[in-house]
LUMROKOL-74776 format. One line per field, with one value per residue (C-alpha): residue number from 1; residue in three letters; chain; z, x, y. Coordinates in Angstrom, 1 decimal, m for minus. Layout:
BEGIN
resi <- (NUM,...)
resn <- (ala,...)
chain <- (A,...)
Z <- (Z,...)
X <- (X,...)
Y <- (Y,...)
***
This chain:
BEGIN
resi <- (1,2,3,4,5,6,7,8,9,10,11,12,13,14,15,16,17,18,19,20,21,22,23,24,25,26,27,28,29,30,31,32,33,34,35,36,37,38,39,40,41,42,43,44,45,46,47,48,49,50,51,52,53,54,55,56,57,58,59,60,61,62,63,64,65,66,67,68,69,70,71,72,73,74,75,76,77,78,79,80,81,82,83,84,85,86,87,88,89,90,91,92,93,94,95,96,97,98,99,100,101,102,103,104,105,106,107,108,109,110,111,112,113,114,115,116,117,118,119,120,121,122,123,124,125,126,127,128,129,130,131,132,133,134,135,136,137,138,139,140,141,142,143,144,145,146,147,148,149,150,151,152,153,154,155,156,157,158,159,160,161,162,163,164,165,166,167,168,169,170,171,172,173,174,175,176,177,178,179,180,181,182,183,184,185,186,187,188,189,190,191,192,193,194,195,196,197,198,199,200,201,202,203,204,205,206,207,208,209,210,211,212,213,214,215,216,217,218,219,220,221,222,223,224,225,226,227,228,229,230,231,232,233,234,235,236,237,238,239,240,241,242,243,244,245,246,247,248,249,250,251,252,253,254,255,256,257,258,259,260,261,262,263,264,265,266,267,268,269,270,271,272,273,274,275,276,277,278,279,280,281,282,283,284,285,286,287,288,289,290,291,292,293,294,295,296,297,298,299,300,301,302,303,304,305,306,307,308,309,310,311,312,313,314,315,316,317,318,319,320,321,322,323,324,325,326,327,328,329,330,331,332,333,334,335,336,337,338,339,340,341,342,343,344,345,346,347,348,349,350,351,352,353,354,355,356,357,358,359,360,361,362,363,364,365,366,367,368,369,370,371,372,373,374,375,376,377,378,379,380,381,382,383,384,385,386,387,388,389,390,391,392,393,394,395,396,397,398,399,400,401,402,403,404,405,406,407,408,409,410,411,412,413,414,415,416,417,418,419,420,421,422,423,424,425,426,427,428,429,430,431,432,433,434,435,436,437,438,439,440,441,442,443,444,445,446,447,448,449,450,451,452,453,454,455,456,457,458,459,460,461,462,463,464,465,466,467,468,469,470,471,472,473,474,475,476,477,478,479,480,481,482,483,484,485,486,487,488,489,490,491,492,493,494,495,496,497,498,499,500,501,502,503,504,505,506,507,508,509,510,511,512,513,514,515,516,517,518,519,520,521,522,523,524,525,526,527,528,529,530,531,532,533,534,535,536,537,538,539,540,541,542,543,544,545)
resn <- (met,lys,phe,leu,ser,ile,ser,gly,phe,gly,leu,leu,ile,thr,arg,phe,gly,val,leu,val,cys,gly,phe,gly,leu,leu,leu,ala,gly,ser,leu,val,ser,cys,thr,lys,asp,leu,asn,arg,met,pro,ser,asn,thr,asn,thr,ala,asp,ile,gln,tyr,ser,thr,pro,ser,gly,tyr,lys,gln,val,leu,ala,lys,val,tyr,gly,ser,tyr,ser,leu,val,ser,ser,gln,gly,thr,gly,val,ser,asp,val,asn,ile,ala,gly,ile,thr,asp,pro,gly,thr,thr,asp,phe,leu,arg,ala,tyr,phe,asn,val,gln,glu,leu,met,thr,asp,glu,asp,ile,cys,ala,trp,asn,asp,ala,asn,leu,gln,ala,phe,his,asn,met,asn,leu,val,ser,ser,asn,ile,tyr,val,thr,ala,ile,tyr,thr,arg,ser,leu,phe,gln,ile,thr,val,ala,asn,glu,phe,ile,arg,glu,ser,thr,asp,ala,ala,val,ala,ala,arg,his,ile,thr,gly,ala,asp,ala,asp,asn,ile,arg,his,tyr,arg,ala,glu,ala,arg,phe,leu,arg,ala,tyr,gln,tyr,trp,val,leu,met,asp,leu,phe,gly,ser,pro,ala,phe,val,thr,glu,asp,asn,pro,ile,gly,asp,tyr,ile,pro,lys,gln,ile,gln,arg,ala,asp,leu,phe,asn,tyr,ile,glu,ser,glu,leu,lys,ala,val,asp,ser,asn,leu,val,ala,pro,arg,leu,asn,glu,tyr,gly,arg,ala,asp,gln,ala,ala,ala,tyr,ala,leu,leu,ala,arg,met,tyr,leu,asn,ala,glu,val,tyr,leu,gly,pro,gly,lys,gly,arg,tyr,thr,asp,ala,val,thr,tyr,ala,asn,lys,val,leu,gln,ala,gly,tyr,ser,leu,met,pro,asp,tyr,arg,asn,leu,phe,thr,ser,asp,asn,asn,val,asn,asn,pro,glu,val,ile,leu,pro,ile,ala,tyr,asp,ala,thr,asn,ser,gln,asn,phe,gly,gly,thr,thr,phe,leu,ile,cys,ser,ser,his,gly,thr,asp,pro,thr,asp,asn,gly,lys,phe,gly,ile,pro,gly,gly,gly,trp,leu,gly,asn,arg,ser,thr,gln,ser,leu,pro,ala,ser,phe,gly,asp,tyr,ser,gly,ala,thr,asp,lys,arg,ala,leu,phe,gly,ser,gly,thr,leu,ala,ile,thr,asp,val,leu,asp,phe,thr,gln,gly,leu,gly,val,tyr,lys,phe,thr,asn,gln,thr,ser,ala,gly,thr,thr,pro,tyr,ser,pro,asn,gly,val,leu,cys,ser,thr,asp,phe,pro,leu,phe,arg,leu,ala,glu,met,tyr,leu,val,tyr,ile,glu,ala,val,thr,arg,gly,gly,thr,gly,gly,asp,ala,ala,thr,ala,leu,thr,tyr,phe,asn,gln,leu,arg,thr,arg,ala,tyr,gly,asn,ala,asn,gly,his,val,thr,ser,phe,thr,leu,ala,asp,val,leu,arg,glu,arg,gln,arg,glu,leu,tyr,trp,glu,cys,his,arg,arg,thr,asp,leu,ile,arg,tyr,asn,glu,phe,thr,gly,ser,gly,tyr,leu,trp,pro,trp,lys,gly,gly,val,ser,gly,gly,ala,gly,val,asp,ala,his,leu,asn,leu,leu,pro,leu,pro,ala,pro,glu,val,asn,ser,asn,pro,asn,leu,lys,gln,asn,ala,gly,tyr)
chain <- (A,A,A,A,A,A,A,A,A,A,A,A,A,A,A,A,A,A,A,A,A,A,A,A,A,A,A,A,A,A,A,A,A,A,A,A,A,A,A,A,A,A,A,A,A,A,A,A,A,A,A,A,A,A,A,A,A,A,A,A,A,A,A,A,A,A,A,A,A,A,A,A,A,A,A,A,A,A,A,A,A,A,A,A,A,A,A,A,A,A,A,A,A,A,A,A,A,A,A,A,A,A,A,A,A,A,A,A,A,A,A,A,A,A,A,A,A,A,A,A,A,A,A,A,A,A,A,A,A,A,A,A,A,A,A,A,A,A,A,A,A,A,A,A,A,A,A,A,A,A,A,A,A,A,A,A,A,A,A,A,A,A,A,A,A,A,A,A,A,A,A,A,A,A,A,A,A,A,A,A,A,A,A,A,A,A,A,A,A,A,A,A,A,A,A,A,A,A,A,A,A,A,A,A,A,A,A,A,A,A,A,A,A,A,A,A,A,A,A,A,A,A,A,A,A,A,A,A,A,A,A,A,A,A,A,A,A,A,A,A,A,A,A,A,A,A,A,A,A,A,A,A,A,A,A,A,A,A,A,A,A,A,A,A,A,A,A,A,A,A,A,A,A,A,A,A,A,A,A,A,A,A,A,A,A,A,A,A,A,A,A,A,A,A,A,A,A,A,A,A,A,A,A,A,A,A,A,A,A,A,A,A,A,A,A,A,A,A,A,A,A,A,A,A,A,A,A,A,A,A,A,A,A,A,A,A,A,A,A,A,A,A,A,A,A,A,A,A,A,A,A,A,A,A,A,A,A,A,A,A,A,A,A,A,A,A,A,A,A,A,A,A,A,A,A,A,A,A,A,A,A,A,A,A,A,A,A,A,A,A,A,A,A,A,A,A,A,A,A,A,A,A,A,A,A,A,A,A,A,A,A,A,A,A,A,A,A,A,A,A,A,A,A,A,A,A,A,A,A,A,A,A,A,A,A,A,A,A,A,A,A,A,A,A,A,A,A,A,A,A,A,A,A,A,A,A,A,A,A,A,A,A,A,A,A,A,A,A,A,A,A,A,A,A,A,A,A,A,A,A,A,A,A,A,A,A,A,A,A,A,A,A,A,A,A,A,A,A,A,A,A,A,A,A,A,A,A,A,A,A,A,A,A,A,A,A,A,A,A,A,A,A,A,A,A,A,A,A,A,A,A,A,A,A,A,A,A,A,A,A,A,A,A,A,A)
Z <- (138.0,134.5,135.1,138.7,142.3,143.0,147.0,146.9,145.6,149.1,150.7,150.1,151.7,153.7,151.3,148.7,150.4,151.1,147.4,145.9,147.9,146.1,142.8,144.9,144.8,147.1,148.4,149.7,153.0,153.7,156.6,160.2,162.9,165.0,168.8,171.5,171.2,168.6,169.5,167.7,164.7,162.1,162.2,159.0,160.3,156.8,155.5,152.7,154.4,155.5,151.7,150.1,152.4,150.0,146.3,146.9,148.3,145.2,143.0,145.2,144.4,140.8,140.6,142.1,139.6,136.8,138.8,139.0,134.8,135.7,139.6,141.5,145.3,146.2,144.4,146.8,145.5,147.8,144.6,144.9,143.0,141.1,143.5,141.4,142.5,140.6,139.9,142.0,139.8,140.6,137.2,135.4,136.6,135.8,133.0,130.2,130.4,131.0,127.6,125.6,126.2,125.1,121.9,120.3,122.1,120.3,116.8,113.9,115.6,119.0,120.5,123.7,124.5,128.5,129.3,130.8,129.7,130.4,128.5,125.6,125.1,123.7,120.8,120.3,120.2,123.2,125.6,128.9,131.5,133.6,132.3,134.6,132.3,131.1,134.2,134.6,132.2,133.2,136.9,136.2,133.9,136.7,139.3,137.7,136.5,140.5,141.3,139.2,140.6,143.9,142.8,140.5,143.4,145.8,143.0,142.1,142.6,145.9,147.3,146.2,147.8,150.8,151.6,150.6,147.8,145.5,142.5,140.3,143.0,142.2,138.4,138.2,140.4,137.4,135.1,137.5,137.4,133.6,133.0,135.4,133.1,130.7,131.9,133.5,129.8,128.2,130.4,129.1,126.0,126.8,128.5,125.8,122.9,124.5,126.5,125.2,127.9,131.2,134.2,134.7,137.6,138.3,141.1,140.8,143.0,146.0,147.9,149.5,149.4,145.4,142.0,139.1,136.4,132.9,130.0,126.5,124.3,121.7,125.2,126.2,123.1,123.8,127.2,126.4,123.6,125.9,128.3,126.2,124.8,128.1,129.6,126.3,128.2,131.0,129.7,129.2,125.4,123.4,124.0,127.2,130.3,132.2,130.8,131.1,131.8,129.4,127.4,124.6,121.9,123.8,124.4,120.3,119.7,121.7,119.8,116.3,117.4,118.9,115.5,113.6,115.2,115.0,112.7,115.3,118.3,116.5,114.3,110.6,108.3,111.5,110.6,112.0,109.7,108.9,112.6,112.6,110.4,112.0,115.3,113.8,112.1,115.3,116.6,113.4,113.6,117.1,116.3,116.7,114.4,113.6,115.5,113.0,114.3,114.7,116.8,119.3,120.3,122.1,124.0,127.3,127.5,125.0,127.2,126.3,123.1,121.9,119.2,118.6,121.4,122.8,125.9,127.0,130.7,132.3,133.8,135.9,137.2,140.4,141.5,139.5,140.0,138.0,136.6,133.7,131.4,129.2,131.6,130.3,126.8,126.7,128.8,127.5,124.1,125.0,125.4,128.3,125.9,127.5,125.2,123.2,126.3,127.5,123.8,124.9,128.9,130.4,131.7,134.4,131.8,129.0,129.9,126.9,126.5,123.6,119.7,116.7,114.6,110.7,109.7,111.5,109.5,106.2,106.1,105.9,103.1,103.6,107.6,108.0,108.7,106.2,103.8,106.5,109.4,111.3,111.3,114.6,115.0,116.5,116.5,116.1,113.4,111.2,110.9,114.5,115.0,118.7,120.3,123.4,122.0,122.4,119.4,117.1,115.7,115.3,118.7,118.6,119.6,119.0,122.8,124.4,127.7,126.5,125.8,122.0,122.7,123.1,127.2,129.8,132.4,136.2,137.4,140.2,139.8,135.9,134.4,135.5,132.8,132.1,128.6,128.1,126.7,123.8,124.3,122.1,119.1,115.8,113.3,114.6,113.7,110.1,109.8,111.3,109.0,105.7,107.0,107.7,104.4,102.3,103.7,102.9,105.2,104.2,105.7,104.4,101.1,99.1,98.4,101.4,102.9,100.4,101.5,105.1,104.1,102.6,104.9,107.3,104.4,104.4,108.1,107.6,104.3,105.4,101.9,98.6,97.8,100.2,98.8,96.9,94.0,95.3,98.3,99.1,102.2,102.4,102.1,105.3,107.3,106.9,107.3,110.6,111.4,110.1,112.1,115.0,115.9,119.6,120.8,121.2,118.0,116.2,117.5,117.3,114.0,112.4,113.8,112.2,108.9,109.6,109.5,113.3,113.2,110.5,108.1,105.7,107.1,108.8,110.6,112.3,115.1,115.0,116.7,118.0,114.4,112.7,109.8,111.2,111.6,111.6,115.0,115.6,115.4,119.0,119.6,118.8,122.3,125.3,128.0,130.9,133.8,135.4,139.0,137.8,136.5,139.3,141.9,139.8,138.8,136.7,134.1,130.8,129.4,125.8,123.7,122.8,126.0)
X <- (77.0,76.6,76.9,77.9,76.0,79.0,78.4,81.1,84.0,84.6,85.3,88.9,90.1,93.5,95.3,94.8,96.8,99.3,99.8,99.4,102.7,104.5,104.3,105.4,101.6,100.0,97.2,95.0,93.7,95.8,97.3,96.3,97.5,100.3,99.3,101.3,99.1,99.9,97.3,94.3,92.4,92.3,89.4,88.0,87.4,86.4,88.7,88.5,86.5,84.2,84.0,83.5,81.4,78.0,77.1,77.1,80.4,81.5,80.1,81.1,84.9,84.1,83.1,86.2,88.2,86.2,86.7,90.4,89.8,88.0,88.8,91.7,91.1,92.2,89.5,87.0,87.1,88.3,90.5,94.1,96.3,99.8,102.3,104.9,107.8,107.1,103.7,101.2,97.7,96.3,94.4,97.9,97.8,94.1,94.2,93.1,94.8,98.0,97.2,96.2,99.4,101.3,98.8,98.3,100.7,103.3,101.8,100.1,96.5,98.0,99.9,99.9,100.5,101.2,105.0,106.1,109.0,108.0,104.6,106.5,109.1,106.3,105.5,109.2,110.2,113.1,111.7,114.0,113.5,112.9,109.5,107.5,104.3,105.6,106.3,102.5,101.1,103.1,102.6,98.7,98.2,100.4,97.4,94.5,96.6,97.1,93.7,92.3,94.7,93.3,89.5,90.5,92.7,89.3,86.5,88.4,85.1,86.8,86.9,83.4,82.1,84.0,81.8,79.1,78.2,76.2,73.5,72.8,75.2,77.9,77.4,77.4,80.8,82.3,80.9,83.0,86.1,85.9,85.3,88.4,90.5,89.5,90.2,93.7,94.1,93.9,95.7,98.7,97.8,98.4,102.1,102.8,101.9,103.6,107.3,107.0,108.8,107.2,107.1,104.6,102.1,99.1,97.1,99.2,102.3,102.6,101.3,103.8,107.3,107.4,109.7,108.0,110.2,109.8,108.2,109.2,106.8,105.7,105.2,103.2,101.1,100.4,99.5,96.9,95.4,94.9,93.4,91.0,90.1,90.0,87.5,85.1,82.7,82.2,81.5,78.3,76.9,77.1,75.1,73.6,75.5,75.1,76.2,80.2,80.7,82.9,81.0,82.3,82.3,84.8,87.0,86.3,87.1,90.8,91.8,90.9,92.8,95.7,95.9,95.5,98.9,100.5,103.8,104.8,104.4,106.0,108.2,108.1,106.1,104.3,101.0,97.7,95.4,93.1,92.9,91.9,89.5,87.8,87.2,86.5,83.3,82.4,81.5,80.5,77.9,77.0,73.7,76.0,75.0,76.6,75.3,73.4,75.0,78.7,78.1,75.8,79.1,81.0,78.1,77.1,74.2,76.3,75.5,72.5,70.4,74.1,74.0,77.8,79.9,81.3,83.4,83.8,85.1,82.2,82.5,80.1,80.9,79.1,80.0,83.2,84.9,88.7,90.5,91.3,89.4,87.1,87.2,90.7,89.9,87.1,88.6,92.1,91.1,89.0,90.0,88.5,85.1,82.7,80.2,82.3,82.9,78.9,78.1,80.2,79.3,82.3,80.5,83.7,86.1,88.6,92.3,93.9,96.0,95.5,95.1,95.6,98.6,97.5,98.0,95.0,92.5,94.5,93.2,89.8,90.3,87.1,87.8,85.0,82.7,80.1,81.3,82.7,80.7,83.3,85.6,85.2,87.1,87.1,88.9,92.9,95.0,95.9,99.9,101.6,104.9,105.3,104.2,103.4,100.4,97.2,95.7,97.8,95.9,93.0,90.8,89.5,85.8,85.0,84.2,81.6,80.1,76.1,74.1,73.0,69.7,72.4,71.8,74.5,73.9,75.1,78.4,79.0,81.9,81.2,84.0,83.8,82.2,80.2,80.7,82.2,85.0,84.8,87.3,86.1,83.2,81.6,83.3,86.9,86.2,84.9,88.4,89.9,87.9,88.9,92.5,93.0,91.7,93.4,96.4,95.6,93.6,91.2,87.6,86.3,86.3,86.7,83.5,82.7,85.1,84.4,80.6,81.9,84.3,81.6,79.0,81.5,81.2,77.6,77.3,80.4,78.8,74.9,74.4,76.5,78.9,81.9,81.6,84.8,84.7,87.9,90.8,94.2,96.0,96.9,93.6,92.2,94.9,93.1,90.5,91.0,92.5,89.1,87.1,89.5,91.1,91.8,90.7,93.7,94.6,96.9,100.6,99.9,98.2,101.6,103.9,102.1,102.2,106.0,104.9,105.9,109.7,112.0,111.7,109.2,106.1,106.8,103.9,104.6,107.1,107.6,111.1,110.6,111.2,108.1,108.5,109.1,112.2,112.9,113.1,115.3,113.2,113.9,110.9,108.7,108.7,108.5,111.4,110.5,110.4,113.5,112.2,111.6,114.6,116.5,114.5,113.9,116.9,114.8,113.3,116.1,115.6,114.3,117.0,118.1,117.3)
Y <- (91.6,90.3,86.3,85.2,86.7,88.6,87.5,84.9,87.0,88.4,85.2,84.3,80.7,81.1,78.7,81.0,83.4,80.8,79.4,82.8,84.0,81.5,83.6,86.5,87.9,89.7,89.1,91.8,91.2,88.8,90.5,91.0,92.7,91.5,90.0,88.1,85.5,83.2,80.4,82.5,81.7,84.1,87.1,85.7,82.1,80.7,77.7,75.3,72.5,75.3,77.1,73.9,72.2,73.3,73.5,77.3,77.8,76.0,78.3,81.3,80.5,80.0,83.6,84.5,82.4,84.6,87.2,87.6,88.4,91.8,92.6,94.4,94.6,97.8,99.2,97.3,94.0,91.6,89.7,90.5,92.9,91.8,93.2,94.8,97.4,100.9,100.2,102.7,102.6,99.3,99.5,98.5,95.3,94.3,91.9,93.5,96.6,94.7,92.0,94.9,97.1,93.9,93.1,96.4,98.9,97.0,97.2,99.8,100.1,102.0,104.4,106.1,109.8,109.2,110.2,106.9,104.9,101.6,102.6,104.1,101.4,99.0,101.2,101.9,98.2,98.6,96.6,95.1,92.2,95.2,96.5,96.6,96.6,93.0,92.0,92.7,90.5,87.8,88.0,88.9,85.2,83.1,84.4,83.6,80.3,80.0,80.9,78.1,75.6,75.7,75.5,72.4,71.1,71.2,70.0,66.4,64.2,62.1,65.6,66.8,63.2,63.4,66.4,64.3,66.7,64.5,63.7,66.8,69.2,66.9,67.3,71.0,70.9,68.9,71.9,74.3,72.2,72.2,75.9,76.8,74.0,75.9,79.2,78.0,76.8,80.4,81.7,79.2,80.3,83.8,83.1,80.6,83.0,86.0,84.7,81.1,79.0,80.1,78.8,76.3,74.6,72.6,71.1,68.4,70.5,71.6,74.3,76.9,76.7,75.2,76.7,76.2,74.5,75.7,74.3,74.8,76.3,73.2,71.5,74.0,73.8,70.1,70.5,72.9,71.0,68.1,70.1,71.8,68.4,67.1,69.2,68.8,66.3,68.4,71.8,72.9,73.0,75.7,79.3,76.8,78.6,81.4,84.5,85.3,81.6,79.2,76.5,74.0,76.6,78.7,75.5,75.3,78.9,78.9,75.3,77.3,80.0,78.2,75.9,78.8,79.7,76.4,77.0,80.0,78.0,74.8,75.8,76.1,73.6,71.9,73.9,72.9,74.3,71.7,71.7,75.0,74.3,71.4,73.7,77.1,75.0,73.3,76.9,77.7,74.9,76.2,78.6,81.7,84.2,87.9,90.7,93.0,95.8,95.9,98.8,97.3,94.6,97.3,99.0,99.0,96.4,94.2,91.2,91.5,89.8,89.3,86.0,86.9,86.7,83.5,84.2,88.1,89.3,91.2,94.4,96.4,99.8,99.0,95.6,95.6,98.5,98.6,101.2,98.9,96.7,98.3,101.4,101.4,101.2,103.9,106.4,105.9,107.3,110.1,114.1,116.3,117.6,117.0,116.8,114.6,112.3,112.8,110.8,107.9,107.7,109.1,113.0,112.0,113.0,111.1,110.4,111.8,108.5,106.1,106.7,105.0,105.4,106.4,102.4,101.5,104.5,104.0,100.4,101.6,103.6,106.0,106.0,108.3,105.2,106.3,103.2,100.7,101.1,99.1,102.5,103.7,106.8,110.5,113.5,114.3,113.9,111.6,112.0,111.6,113.9,114.5,110.9,112.7,115.2,113.5,115.5,113.6,110.5,109.6,108.5,105.4,105.4,101.4,100.9,102.8,102.9,103.8,101.5,100.4,102.9,106.1,106.3,106.1,103.4,104.0,105.2,105.5,108.0,109.4,107.2,103.6,101.8,98.3,97.5,93.6,92.8,89.9,87.3,85.3,85.8,84.5,86.8,85.7,82.0,82.9,84.6,81.6,79.4,81.5,81.9,78.2,77.1,80.1,78.1,74.6,73.1,70.2,70.0,73.6,75.0,78.4,78.7,78.8,81.1,83.5,83.6,83.9,86.8,88.5,88.2,89.8,92.5,92.8,93.5,96.0,98.1,97.2,96.1,93.8,96.9,95.6,92.3,90.7,87.9,86.7,87.5,86.7,86.1,89.7,90.1,88.3,90.1,93.4,92.1,90.7,94.1,95.9,93.6,92.9,96.4,96.9,93.2,92.1,90.1,92.2,91.4,87.6,88.4,90.5,87.6,84.8,87.0,87.5,91.4,92.4,92.1,93.1,95.7,94.3,96.3,99.6,101.8,105.2,104.9,101.5,100.7,104.9,106.1,108.5,106.6,103.1,100.9,97.3,95.8,92.3,89.3,88.5,90.7,88.4,87.3,89.1,88.8,87.0,89.7,89.8,89.4,85.8,85.0,86.1,84.6,80.9,79.4,77.0,79.6,80.6,83.9,84.2,84.9,88.5,89.9)
***
């Protein structure tokens, strides 16, 4: 495994099962065979008091908090799947896979050839509250919040002291607790960005039979902001934590991202661009640097000597087997050509699923990769006349399971991949700074913004040929696309620029029409899943659904 010891992942305390069931999730392994003798202990006698009795026990559960981002149980991991009627492939409930469907498949960067009405609804923008993949991302995020809540509840100073853990061990657990609070804040940001006003529960709410209240978007913004600032002193300093674990820079990066979008979350005229500059600057001054070769950000050894990634989701083909994550990103973007697949480290074959619409390669002009090396496209045609024909639309070969040296790591079945996914990286912080300054944020300056813009272009071109002398906000949006495509930013970016809904900006098959069609503004938010609304009287459905 690339970050924490996997040894603790199989240890799941009983109380997790009680809490998780309150959210309608199924915890794999929590069911035991019936017996007439009811006065029995579970076959797995591990309890909260046992699990949390040692410092190593705390770290094992922290590993599970992180592992809930990258593992699903029916593939042998011990972390639960989201139990959603209609989903037969547990890989589709993986966080990254579910998040990608929303953030990319609804935009000009991705279209899918699979004949699945629930998936096609994303690009066609005809979502309904019963869509099973909408339920997948909502429920996955709540599950990860639930796991974090349990750890936070058990790691207070009082709880640690009661277990006679002191000194450096207690200090480490304070770091762990701050990380769990960060991960919970991140998931609440995901829910705020996608759904606006989700159900809300923290460690202070009772375990078991509890119906969560709905929190309004502005209140959730304030909560996330306060949590990220509150944990700052207990997070490890930037670049000093174990690989794959959150540090202060991760919290700064999330705050910068959230402040850049504040007018979306809080309303027109309530921008926080100065704050976006401030927190982007905190990351920019923390000692990160751009990876010299853009391609190496997305290889299977991107966990090694990577100066740019602030926080990844770590994947390992042997220890965290999952048909979501980067296995999904890599395999779904390839066809069945053995030679082609071998070049990208998936000799077991591609899945003939995702590829780009014409708009993404067009943003590069020359999309061959000879000019801008970020243009990493494969076979196919630019135009798409038949959505279900995988040969139409260019393949996106940004992520690969090969190493930076061109070798293929071990995979148990030739399909599972070991490439990590960057949740936050330095280049995004350059772009946050650039846009926030351009939108009027103080604490930065236009000359520095132009320098950052051209640093990204220098890496992309390998020289100064891509440099610009000035830029507009529209240029910034295009640069964000070229730099960050398929990294789950595009939907959020288009909404911030008022180009996601309406007819001001059209892309192929937007709204289910080959040339693109305008869609209603209510689609800026996803519907709250029908099963959640039907079972929770506190939830009010988003307008338009």
